[in-house]
PADREN-118194 format. One record per atom (N, C-alpha, C): atom name; z, x, y. Coordinates in steps of 0.1 Angstrom, whole numbers, always signed. Layout:
R;CA;Z;X;Y
...
// end
This chain:
R;N;+87;+282;+625
R;CA;+97;+274;+623
R;C;+108;+284;+616
R;N;+112;+292;+607
R;CA;+119;+295;+601
R;C;+123;+304;+614
R;N;+113;+312;+621
R;CA;+117;+322;+637
R;C;+127;+315;+635
R;N;+124;+304;+643
R;CA;+129;+293;+660
R;C;+143;+296;+655
R;N;+144;+288;+639
R;CA;+161;+292;+633
R;C;+166;+304;+640
R;N;+163;+319;+631
R;CA;+165;+331;+630
R;C;+173;+335;+647
R;N;+159;+331;+650
R;CA;+159;+336;+668
R;C;+174;+329;+676
R;N;+177;+314;+670
R;CA;+185;+311;+676
R;C;+202;+314;+668
R;N;+202;+316;+655
R;CA;+214;+324;+647
R;C;+213;+331;+652
R;N;+203;+344;+661
R;CA;+209;+353;+664
R;C;+217;+355;+678
R;N;+210;+346;+686
R;CA;+217;+345;+696
R;C;+233;+336;+698
R;N;+232;+326;+687
R;CA;+250;+320;+693
R;C;+258;+335;+680
R;N;+249;+346;+678
R;CA;+257;+357;+669
R;C;+259;+369;+681
R;N;+254;+365;+687
R;CA;+257;+378;+700
R;C;+262;+371;+715
R;N;+266;+359;+708
R;CA;+279;+354;+722
R;C;+286;+351;+712
R;N;+290;+350;+702
R;CA;+301;+349;+695
R;C;+302;+364;+698
R;N;+295;+372;+695
R;CA;+303;+386;+694
R;C;+300;+393;+709
R;N;+299;+388;+719
R;CA;+306;+391;+733
R;C;+314;+387;+732
R;N;+323;+370;+736
R;CA;+331;+372;+738
R;C;+347;+372;+728
R;N;+342;+375;+710
R;CA;+350;+382;+707
R;C;+357;+396;+713
R;N;+339;+405;+718
R;CA;+348;+418;+722
R;C;+358;+417;+736
R;N;+360;+409;+747
R;CA;+358;+403;+753
R;C;+373;+397;+753
R;N;+380;+396;+743
R;CA;+388;+387;+735
R;C;+397;+402;+733
R;N;+391;+411;+725
R;CA;+399;+422;+717
R;C;+399;+433;+734
R;N;+392;+430;+741
R;CA;+392;+440;+754
R;C;+404;+439;+763
R;N;+407;+424;+763
R;CA;+416;+413;+767
R;C;+430;+415;+767
R;N;+430;+415;+750
R;CA;+447;+417;+745
R;C;+453;+432;+744
R;N;+437;+437;+745
R;CA;+447;+456;+746
R;C;+449;+459;+756
R;N;+442;+456;+767
R;CA;+449;+456;+779
R;C;+462;+453;+783
R;N;+473;+460;+793
R;CA;+484;+457;+798
R;C;+486;+441;+806
R;N;+496;+436;+800
R;CA;+494;+418;+812
R;C;+498;+424;+822
R;N;+498;+409;+831
R;CA;+497;+414;+844
R;C;+507;+416;+851
R;N;+514;+421;+855
R;CA;+528;+425;+857
R;C;+535;+415;+871
R;N;+542;+409;+867
R;CA;+555;+398;+872
R;C;+559;+408;+882
R;N;+552;+397;+895
R;CA;+563;+397;+909
R;C;+575;+395;+908
R;N;+581;+403;+911
R;CA;+600;+406;+908
R;C;+605;+403;+926
R;N;+614;+392;+921
R;CA;+617;+385;+935
R;C;+634;+391;+936
R;N;+633;+394;+926
R;CA;+652;+395;+929
R;C;+654;+407;+924
R;N;+648;+425;+920
R;CA;+656;+426;+919
R;C;+662;+438;+929
R;N;+662;+441;+938
R;CA;+677;+446;+945
R;C;+685;+439;+944
R;N;+680;+426;+950
R;CA;+702;+423;+945
R;C;+706;+420;+936
R;N;+697;+418;+921
R;CA;+699;+417;+907
R;C;+706;+434;+906
R;N;+700;+442;+910
R;CA;+708;+459;+910
R;C;+719;+459;+916
R;N;+720;+463;+931
R;CA;+734;+454;+940
R;C;+749;+444;+929
R;N;+741;+431;+929
R;CA;+748;+425;+919
R;C;+753;+436;+905
R;N;+746;+440;+897
R;CA;+750;+447;+884
R;C;+761;+455;+892
R;N;+756;+464;+902
R;CA;+768;+476;+906
R;C;+780;+476;+906
R;N;+779;+460;+911
R;CA;+793;+450;+918
R;C;+804;+450;+905
R;N;+793;+445;+890
R;CA;+799;+442;+886
R;C;+804;+458;+874
R;N;+799;+467;+875
R;CA;+801;+477;+871
R;C;+794;+483;+864
R;N;+778;+481;+868
R;CA;+771;+495;+860
R;C;+768;+502;+865
R;N;+758;+514;+866
R;CA;+757;+523;+866
R;C;+748;+520;+884
R;N;+745;+533;+891
R;CA;+739;+526;+904
R;C;+725;+523;+904
R;N;+719;+524;+901
R;CA;+705;+531;+894
R;C;+700;+527;+879
R;N;+703;+509;+875
R;CA;+702;+507;+860
R;C;+685;+505;+856
R;N;+686;+504;+843
R;CA;+675;+510;+835
R;C;+663;+498;+843
R;N;+651;+502;+849
R;CA;+644;+491;+851
R;C;+644;+479;+842
R;N;+641;+482;+828
R;CA;+639;+465;+815
R;C;+653;+460;+819
R;N;+659;+466;+822
R;CA;+674;+454;+820
R;C;+674;+448;+830
R;N;+670;+455;+844
R;CA;+666;+445;+856
R;C;+653;+432;+851
R;N;+642;+436;+851
R;CA;+634;+430;+847
R;C;+645;+416;+839
R;N;+650;+423;+823
R;CA;+651;+414;+818
R;C;+663;+400;+825
R;N;+669;+407;+826
R;CA;+677;+396;+837
R;C;+670;+390;+846
R;N;+668;+393;+853
R;CA;+657;+387;+865
R;C;+648;+370;+858
R;N;+646;+381;+844
R;CA;+637;+363;+838
R;C;+644;+356;+834
R;N;+657;+362;+827
R;CA;+663;+346;+827
R;C;+671;+343;+837
R;N;+673;+347;+849
R;CA;+679;+339;+860
R;C;+667;+334;+867
R;N;+656;+336;+865
R;CA;+638;+325;+869
R;C;+639;+313;+859
R;N;+648;+321;+851
R;CA;+641;+309;+836
R;C;+650;+291;+840
R;N;+663;+306;+840
R;CA;+675;+292;+847
R;C;+672;+285;+861
R;N;+674;+291;+869
R;CA;+662;+280;+881
R;C;+656;+273;+880
R;N;+642;+282;+872
R;CA;+634;+264;+872
R;C;+638;+254;+854
R;N;+647;+260;+849
R;CA;+648;+251;+843
R;C;+661;+235;+848
R;N;+671;+240;+861
R;CA;+677;+232;+867
R;C;+668;+224;+881
R;N;+658;+233;+884
R;CA;+653;+226;+893
R;C;+645;+215;+888
R;N;+636;+215;+872
R;CA;+629;+208;+865
R;C;+636;+196;+861
R;N;+651;+196;+859
R;CA;+661;+187;+856
R;C;+664;+175;+870
R;N;+660;+193;+878
R;CA;+670;+185;+892
R;C;+655;+173;+897
R;N;+643;+174;+901
R;CA;+632;+169;+901
R;C;+632;+154;+890
R;N;+638;+158;+881
R;CA;+634;+141;+873
R;C;+645;+131;+878
R;N;+661;+144;+879
R;CA;+669;+132;+885
R;C;+662;+124;+894
R;N;+661;+130;+910
R;CA;+657;+125;+924
R;C;+643;+118;+925
R;N;+642;+115;+936
R;CA;+628;+113;+941
R;C;+617;+122;+932
R;N;+607;+116;+937
R;CA;+592;+127;+929
R;C;+594;+134;+936
R;N;+592;+147;+928
R;CA;+588;+155;+939
R;C;+595;+163;+951
R;N;+609;+159;+947
R;CA;+620;+168;+957
R;C;+633;+171;+952
R;N;+635;+183;+959
R;CA;+647;+183;+951
R;C;+656;+184;+963
R;N;+671;+178;+961
R;CA;+682;+179;+968
R;C;+693;+184;+961
R;N;+701;+186;+977
R;CA;+715;+196;+969
R;C;+722;+182;+957
R;N;+719;+167;+966
R;CA;+729;+163;+953
R;C;+724;+160;+937
R;N;+712;+166;+940
R;CA;+705;+167;+925
R;C;+707;+176;+919
R;N;+707;+185;+922
R;CA;+715;+197;+916
R;C;+726;+193;+914
R;N;+735;+192;+921
R;CA;+751;+189;+924
R;C;+755;+178;+904
R;N;+742;+167;+905
R;CA;+745;+158;+898
R;C;+741;+172;+880
R;N;+730;+179;+882
R;CA;+728;+183;+868
R;C;+735;+193;+863
R;N;+747;+199;+875
R;CA;+757;+205;+872
R;C;+766;+201;+870
R;N;+770;+192;+872
R;CA;+784;+182;+871
R;C;+793;+182;+857
R;N;+789;+188;+854
R;CA;+796;+189;+837
R;C;+793;+203;+837
R;N;+792;+214;+843
R;CA;+806;+229;+842
R;C;+814;+234;+855
R;N;+823;+227;+849
R;CA;+832;+226;+861
R;C;+833;+243;+874
R;N;+830;+250;+863
R;CA;+829;+265;+878
R;C;+818;+263;+883
R;N;+806;+259;+877
R;CA;+791;+260;+890
R;C;+795;+249;+899
R;N;+803;+237;+897
R;CA;+802;+228;+905
R;C;+816;+232;+918
R;N;+820;+238;+915
R;CA;+832;+240;+921
R;C;+825;+254;+929
R;N;+818;+260;+923
R;CA;+811;+273;+935
R;C;+803;+265;+942
R;N;+792;+257;+940
R;CA;+783;+251;+946
R;C;+793;+242;+957
R;N;+801;+240;+962
R;CA;+809;+231;+967
R;C;+816;+246;+973
R;N;+820;+255;+970
R;CA;+822;+264;+980
R;C;+810;+269;+991
R;N;+800;+273;+986
R;CA;+794;+275;+991
R;C;+780;+263;+1004
R;N;+786;+254;+1001
R;CA;+778;+240;+1008
R;C;+789;+245;+1017
R;N;+804;+237;+1015
R;CA;+816;+241;+1025
R;C;+816;+255;+1035
R;N;+814;+269;+1035
R;CA;+809;+281;+1039
R;C;+797;+274;+1050
R;N;+787;+277;+1039
R;CA;+777;+271;+1046
R;C;+778;+261;+1060
R;N;+786;+248;+1062
R;CA;+784;+243;+1072
R;C;+796;+248;+1080
R;N;+802;+258;+1077
R;CA;+814;+259;+1085
R;C;+807;+273;+1093
R;N;+796;+280;+1088
R;CA;+789;+290;+1096
R;C;+780;+281;+1101
R;N;+772;+270;+1098
R;CA;+763;+265;+1105
R;C;+770;+258;+1124
R;N;+780;+252;+1115
R;CA;+795;+251;+1126
R;C;+792;+266;+1135
R;N;+801;+269;+1137
R;CA;+803;+284;+1143
R;C;+792;+288;+1151
R;N;+781;+287;+1142
R;CA;+765;+293;+1148
R;C;+762;+287;+1160
R;N;+769;+270;+1159
R;CA;+761;+261;+1171
R;C;+771;+264;+1176
R;N;+784;+266;+1181
R;CA;+793;+268;+1188
R;C;+793;+280;+1200
R;N;+788;+291;+1191
R;CA;+784;+300;+1195
R;C;+772;+303;+1206
R;N;+765;+291;+1202
R;CA;+751;+291;+1210
R;C;+752;+281;+1223
R;N;+763;+273;+1219
R;CA;+764;+264;+1232
R;C;+772;+272;+1247
R;N;+781;+279;+1236
R;CA;+788;+289;+1246
R;C;+780;+295;+1254
R;N;+787;+294;+1271
R;CA;+777;+302;+1282
R;C;+778;+307;+1290
R;N;+779;+322;+1292
R;CA;+782;+333;+1298
R;C;+777;+332;+1309
// end
């Protein structure tokens, strides 16, 4: 009986040691690299606003993290406002309605998009 409890305690301690060593190995390993979606565009925008033509990678990554966080926050708020599971332009407008500059910019971009859509349609409808 004593051998049985010693054997089970030994097996338990081996299991704990294995999981502890795997946790230590995973914590010492580098975190997985995030997929960067906006790096090229952010570099161009940073240069356009007066930064160096090749800014530090860490700076671009930090700004991208901020942008992605902001987009995620606005999208989550828009989802909670509108129909369940969908995000419409009206929902985003509602979320940013109190920020005058952002609301004005959204309206301008939507008007430009509509003008481009109409011009493209006219161009496609024009027959040679």
